[in-house]
C-alpha positions as CSV (number, residue, x, y, z in Angstrom):
1,M,-41.3,12.3,18.3
2,P,-39.4,14.3,15.8
3,F,-38.3,12.4,12.4
4,N,-34.8,12.6,11.6
5,T,-35.0,12.5,7.7
6,N,-31.2,12.2,7.0
7,K,-30.7,9.5,9.4
8,D,-33.6,7.6,8.5
9,I,-32.5,7.5,4.7
10,R,-28.9,6.3,5.9
11,I,-30.6,3.7,7.9
12,L,-32.6,2.6,5.2
13,Q,-29.6,2.8,2.9
14,L,-27.3,0.6,5.1
15,S,-30.2,-2.0,5.7
16,A,-30.9,-2.2,1.8
17,L,-27.3,-3.1,0.9
18,P,-27.3,-5.8,-1.9
19,A,-26.8,-9.1,-0.3
20,P,-24.8,-10.5,-3.2
21,A,-22.1,-7.9,-2.7
22,L,-21.8,-8.4,1.2
23,I,-21.2,-11.9,0.6
24,Q,-18.6,-11.3,-2.1
25,M,-16.9,-8.7,0.3
26,F,-16.8,-11.5,3.1
27,S,-15.6,-14.1,0.5
28,G,-12.9,-11.8,-0.6
29,L,-11.7,-11.2,3.0
30,L,-11.3,-14.9,3.4
31,L,-9.5,-15.5,0.4
32,L,-7.1,-12.6,1.5
33,L,-6.5,-14.1,4.9
34,I,-5.8,-17.8,3.4
35,G,-3.7,-16.1,0.6
36,A,-1.6,-13.8,3.0
37,E,-0.9,-17.0,5.0
38,L,0.2,-19.2,2.4
39,S,2.3,-16.4,0.9
40,V,4.1,-15.6,4.1
41,R,4.8,-19.2,4.7
42,A,5.8,-20.0,1.5
43,A,8.3,-16.9,1.4
44,V,9.9,-17.7,4.7
45,H,10.7,-21.3,3.7
46,L,11.9,-20.1,0.2
47,A,14.3,-17.7,1.9
48,A,15.6,-20.4,4.1
49,I,16.2,-22.8,1.2
50,F,18.0,-20.5,-0.8
51,K,19.7,-18.7,2.0
52,V,18.6,-15.3,1.4
53,R,17.0,-12.6,3.5
54,P,13.2,-12.7,3.7
55,L,13.6,-9.0,2.9
56,L,14.5,-9.8,-0.5
57,I,11.6,-12.3,-1.0
58,G,9.3,-9.7,0.4
59,M,10.5,-6.9,-1.6
60,T,10.1,-8.7,-5.0
61,V,8.0,-11.9,-5.4
62,V,5.6,-11.1,-2.6
63,A,5.2,-7.2,-3.4
64,M,4.6,-8.0,-7.1
65,G,2.0,-10.5,-6.0
66,T,0.0,-8.1,-3.7
67,S,0.1,-5.3,-6.4
68,A,-1.5,-7.6,-8.7
69,P,-5.1,-6.3,-8.0
70,Q,-3.9,-2.7,-8.5
71,M,-2.5,-3.7,-12.0
72,A,-5.9,-5.2,-13.0
73,V,-7.8,-2.3,-11.8
74,S,-5.6,0.6,-13.0
75,L,-5.6,-1.1,-16.6
76,Q,-9.5,-1.6,-16.4
77,A,-10.1,1.9,-15.5
78,A,-7.8,3.2,-18.4
79,F,-9.4,1.4,-21.0
80,A,-12.8,2.3,-19.6
81,D,-11.5,6.0,-19.9
82,N,-11.8,6.6,-16.0
83,T,-8.1,7.9,-16.0
84,D,-8.7,9.7,-12.8
85,I,-9.3,6.4,-10.8
86,A,-6.5,4.5,-12.8
87,V,-4.1,7.2,-11.4
88,G,-5.9,8.0,-8.0
89,S,-6.1,4.4,-6.9
90,V,-2.2,4.0,-7.0
91,I,-1.4,7.6,-5.2
92,G,-4.1,6.7,-2.5
93,G,-2.9,2.8,-2.3
94,N,0.7,4.2,-1.7
95,I,-0.3,6.5,0.9
96,F,-2.4,3.8,2.3
97,N,0.6,1.3,2.5
98,V,2.9,3.5,4.7
99,L,0.3,5.0,6.9
100,V,-1.9,2.3,7.6
101,I,-0.1,-1.2,7.0
102,L,3.0,0.1,8.5
103,G,1.4,1.7,11.6
104,L,-0.9,-1.5,12.1
105,C,2.1,-3.7,12.0
106,A,4.1,-1.6,14.4
107,L,0.9,-1.7,16.9
108,I,1.1,-5.4,16.4
109,I,4.9,-5.7,17.0
110,P,7.7,-2.9,17.0
111,L,9.3,-3.4,13.4
112,R,12.9,-3.3,13.4
113,V,14.2,-2.0,10.0
114,A,17.5,-3.4,8.3
115,R,20.1,-0.8,7.4
116,Q,19.5,-1.9,3.9
117,V,16.0,-0.5,4.0
118,L,17.1,3.0,5.2
119,H,19.9,3.3,3.0
120,I,18.9,1.9,-0.1
121,D,15.2,0.8,-0.2
122,I,13.5,4.2,1.1
123,P,15.8,6.3,-1.2
124,L,14.5,4.3,-4.0
125,M,11.0,4.6,-2.9
126,I,11.3,8.6,-2.7
127,G,13.2,8.5,-6.2
128,A,10.3,6.6,-7.6
129,C,7.8,9.5,-6.1
130,L,9.8,12.1,-7.4
131,L,10.2,10.6,-10.8
132,A,6.3,10.1,-11.1
133,I,5.9,13.7,-9.9
134,G,8.3,15.1,-12.5
135,L,6.8,13.2,-15.3
136,S,3.4,14.5,-14.3
137,W,4.2,18.2,-14.8
138,N,2.2,18.4,-17.9
139,G,-0.8,16.9,-16.2
140,E,-0.7,13.6,-17.9
141,F,1.3,10.4,-18.2
142,S,2.5,9.5,-22.1
143,K,3.4,6.2,-23.3
144,F,6.9,7.6,-23.5
145,D,6.7,8.2,-19.6
146,G,5.2,4.7,-19.1
147,A,8.4,3.4,-20.9
148,L,10.3,5.6,-18.4
149,L,8.7,4.4,-15.3
150,L,9.1,0.7,-16.2
151,A,12.9,1.4,-17.0
152,G,13.0,2.8,-13.5
153,L,11.5,-0.3,-12.1
154,L,13.9,-2.3,-13.9
155,V,16.8,-0.2,-12.3
156,C,15.3,-0.7,-8.8
157,L,14.9,-4.5,-9.3
158,I,18.6,-4.7,-10.1
159,V,19.5,-2.6,-7.2
160,I,17.5,-4.5,-4.9
161,I,18.5,-8.0,-6.2
162,R,22.3,-7.0,-6.2
163,Q,21.9,-5.8,-2.6
164,G,20.1,-9.0,-1.6
165,G,23.0,-11.0,-3.4
166,H,25.5,-9.8,-0.8
167,T,23.9,-12.0,1.8
168,P,25.7,-15.4,1.8
169,R,23.4,-18.1,-0.1
170,H,23.8,-21.2,-2.2
171,G,23.2,-21.0,-5.5
172,H,21.1,-24.1,-6.0
173,A,19.0,-25.9,-3.5
174,E,20.2,-29.4,-2.3
175,T,19.2,-32.3,-4.4
176,T,17.0,-33.6,-1.2
177,E,15.3,-30.2,-1.0
178,K,14.3,-29.9,-4.6
179,P,10.9,-31.6,-3.9
180,R,10.5,-29.1,-1.1
181,T,11.5,-26.3,-2.9
182,F,8.7,-27.0,-5.6
183,T,6.1,-27.4,-3.0
184,R,6.8,-24.1,-1.7
185,I,6.8,-22.3,-4.9
186,L,3.5,-23.7,-5.6
187,M,2.4,-22.8,-2.2
188,L,3.4,-19.0,-2.9
189,A,1.8,-19.2,-6.4
190,A,-1.4,-20.5,-4.6
191,G,-1.1,-17.8,-2.0
192,L,-0.7,-15.2,-4.7
193,L,-3.3,-16.3,-6.7
194,L,-5.8,-16.2,-3.9
195,L,-4.6,-12.5,-2.8
196,T,-5.5,-11.6,-6.5
197,A,-8.8,-13.1,-6.5
198,G,-9.7,-11.9,-3.0
199,G,-8.6,-8.4,-4.0
200,H,-10.8,-8.4,-7.0
201,L,-14.0,-9.7,-5.1
202,L,-13.5,-7.1,-2.4
203,V,-12.7,-4.2,-4.6
204,D,-15.8,-5.0,-7.0
205,A,-17.9,-5.5,-3.8
206,S,-16.7,-2.3,-2.2
207,V,-17.4,-0.3,-5.4
208,V,-21.2,-1.8,-5.7
209,I,-21.7,-0.5,-2.0
210,A,-20.1,2.8,-2.2
211,I,-22.2,3.5,-5.5
212,H,-25.3,2.2,-3.5
213,L,-24.4,4.7,-0.7
214,G,-24.1,7.5,-3.0
215,L,-20.3,8.2,-2.5
216,S,-18.7,10.1,-5.2
217,E,-16.4,8.8,-7.8
218,R,-13.3,10.7,-6.5
219,I,-13.9,9.1,-2.8
220,V,-14.3,5.7,-4.5
221,G,-11.0,6.1,-6.5
222,L,-8.5,7.7,-3.6
223,T,-10.1,5.7,-0.7
224,I,-12.4,2.5,-1.5
225,I,-10.5,1.3,-4.5
226,A,-7.2,2.3,-3.2
227,I,-7.8,0.5,0.2
228,G,-9.3,-2.5,-1.7
229,T,-6.5,-3.2,-4.0
230,S,-3.9,-2.5,-0.9
231,L,-5.8,-5.2,1.2
232,P,-3.6,-8.1,-0.1
233,A,-0.6,-6.0,1.0
234,L,-2.2,-5.5,4.1
235,M,-3.1,-9.0,5.0
236,T,0.3,-10.2,4.0
237,S,2.1,-7.7,6.3
238,L,-0.2,-8.2,9.2
239,I,0.5,-12.0,9.0
240,A,3.8,-11.5,8.7
241,A,4.1,-9.3,11.8
242,F,2.1,-11.8,13.8
243,R,4.3,-14.5,12.7
244,G,7.1,-12.1,13.9
245,E,8.7,-11.9,10.1
246,R,9.3,-8.2,10.0
247,D,11.4,-8.4,7.1
248,I,8.6,-9.4,5.1
249,A,6.2,-7.0,6.6
250,V,8.5,-3.9,6.0
251,G,9.8,-5.2,2.5
252,N,6.2,-6.0,1.3
253,V,5.2,-2.3,1.9
254,I,8.3,-0.8,0.1
255,G,8.1,-3.2,-2.8
256,S,4.2,-2.7,-3.2
257,N,4.8,1.0,-3.5
258,L,7.7,0.5,-6.0
259,F,5.8,-1.7,-8.1
260,N,2.5,0.5,-7.9
261,L,4.3,3.7,-8.9
262,L,6.8,2.5,-11.5
263,G,5.2,-0.8,-12.7
264,V,1.3,-0.4,-12.4
265,L,1.6,3.5,-13.7
266,G,4.3,2.6,-16.4
267,V,2.3,-0.5,-18.0
268,T,-1.0,1.4,-17.5
269,A,0.4,4.6,-19.5
270,L,2.3,2.2,-21.8
271,F,-0.9,0.4,-22.9
272,A,-3.9,2.7,-22.3
273,P,-5.5,4.0,-25.5
274,V,-5.1,7.6,-24.3
275,P,-2.4,9.2,-22.1
276,L,-3.5,9.0,-18.5
277,T,-4.8,12.6,-17.4
278,I,-3.9,13.8,-13.8
279,S,-6.4,16.1,-12.2
280,P,-5.3,19.1,-10.8
281,N,-6.2,18.1,-7.2
282,A,-3.9,15.2,-7.6
283,M,-1.0,17.4,-8.7
284,V,-1.3,20.1,-6.0
285,F,-2.5,17.6,-3.1
286,D,-2.4,14.0,-3.3
287,L,1.0,13.8,-5.1
288,P,2.6,15.9,-2.7
289,I,1.0,14.3,0.4
290,M,2.6,10.9,-1.1
291,L,5.8,12.3,-1.6
292,G,5.8,13.8,2.3
293,V,4.7,10.2,3.3
294,S,7.7,8.5,1.8
295,L,9.8,11.4,3.1
296,L,8.4,10.7,6.6
297,C,9.8,7.1,6.7
298,V,13.4,8.4,7.0
299,P,13.3,10.1,10.3
300,L,10.9,7.3,11.6
301,F,13.3,4.5,10.4
302,Y,16.4,6.0,11.4
303,S,15.0,6.3,14.9
304,G,16.8,3.0,16.1
305,Y,16.1,1.5,13.0
306,R,12.8,0.6,14.3
307,I,9.0,1.9,14.2
308,D,7.5,1.5,17.7
309,R,4.0,1.5,18.8
310,M,4.0,5.2,19.4
311,E,5.2,5.9,15.9
312,G,2.4,3.3,14.4
313,L,-0.1,5.3,16.3
314,F,1.1,8.4,14.5
315,L,0.9,7.1,11.1
316,L,-2.4,5.9,11.5
317,S,-3.5,9.2,13.1
318,L,-1.9,10.9,9.8
319,Y,-4.3,8.6,7.6
320,L,-7.4,9.4,9.5
321,T,-6.8,13.2,8.9
322,Y,-6.1,12.5,5.4
323,G,-9.4,10.6,5.0
324,L,-11.4,13.1,7.0
325,H,-10.0,15.8,4.7
326,I,-10.9,13.7,1.5
327,L,-14.3,13.1,3.1
328,A,-14.9,16.8,4.1
329,I,-14.0,18.5,0.7
330,S,-15.5,15.8,-1.3
331,T,-19.1,15.9,0.5
332,G,-19.0,18.9,2.8
333,M,-19.9,16.9,5.6
334,A,-19.6,19.1,8.6
335,L,-18.8,16.2,11.2
336,A,-15.7,15.3,9.0
337,E,-14.6,18.9,8.9
338,R,-14.7,19.2,12.8
339,L,-13.3,16.0,13.4
340,E,-10.2,17.0,11.0
341,T,-10.0,20.2,12.6
342,K,-9.7,18.5,16.3
343,M,-6.9,15.9,14.4
344,L,-4.8,19.0,13.2
345,T,-4.9,20.9,16.3
346,L,-5.0,18.4,19.2
347,V,-3.9,14.9,18.4
348,L,-1.1,15.1,15.6
349,P,0.7,17.8,17.4
350,V,0.9,16.1,20.6
351,L,1.8,12.7,18.8
352,G,4.0,14.6,16.6
353,V,6.0,16.1,19.6
354,V,6.5,12.7,21.2
355,V,7.6,11.0,17.8
356,A,10.1,13.8,17.3
357,W,11.5,13.6,20.9
358,G,12.1,9.8,20.5
359,T,13.8,10.5,17.1
360,I,16.0,13.0,18.9
361,R,16.8,10.7,21.7
362,A,17.7,7.7,19.4
363,W,19.7,10.0,17.2
364,R,21.8,11.0,20.4
365,R,22.3,7.5,21.5
366,Q,23.5,6.5,17.9
367,H,26.0,9.5,17.9
């Protein structure tokens, strides 16, 4: 019987995965599930108590909490002089947030999008992408660039909070609701803490397993770490979608992207011992992809102010193609190249035509 060396080596690598890393990975997933459930429940109740839309809670408090693992990983990478990972994980995380999180949530339940999201929040996200790309023109993020990014985050927060303030609400909760309010705040804090701890466990375990399998540092940064640090946002949005809280599901994605680009990159660039260098590949490929993904939200969200299941499938197919491309150019894997070609020539054109036709029909109905 013929001996397939490559296949046998791969089977040996998979069977010899370190048990502590596997236990750590499943423990991280469990913490993420519990933390996401607590965070969504607390956010919904706090929005009801203070008479604000869940979208505002999702885009601010919840988004900041789900971005905490990204902040920790980027700072750690920057101080370890792994600036490619610090920047690449933010870019990869933002791409993952839009294509995968929104795509999966739309498959669960079609996402209705508030007009505020299309008219204010999406332009803010696109503006953050343009600011980051503009500051990266010289191939690095300096401390001054970090300060500009943080200033941009402050402006975005002011705009979001002021817009959220247009919804009728009470300035203070009733006296009888104060104990309940305090309990919900503690629940939210506990949920965000569990999300952060679970994210750290999952990222550390994923890196160990990726290195054990011989994956390159670029793949680890753009995919493993980017996906791992985005899992708190993924779990939170999925739980919100299952519970029918669509505002939190969408707001968490947009808010996380804003905090990643402006907050995480800003703080990391400001406190890193050296400027954050940006690889040429990131400047000519990953950053434009991130901007294109953000721009894609405009026609998708405009089509009836919702993202249906077909559009969710289209977003997931885009990420699959992106992942196959990264895998193909990094490893030279022939199978990845063939699958990428099939996606580009068969799957994406068909889905693109269907989504475009749906967008045109929705535009005609609105006009």
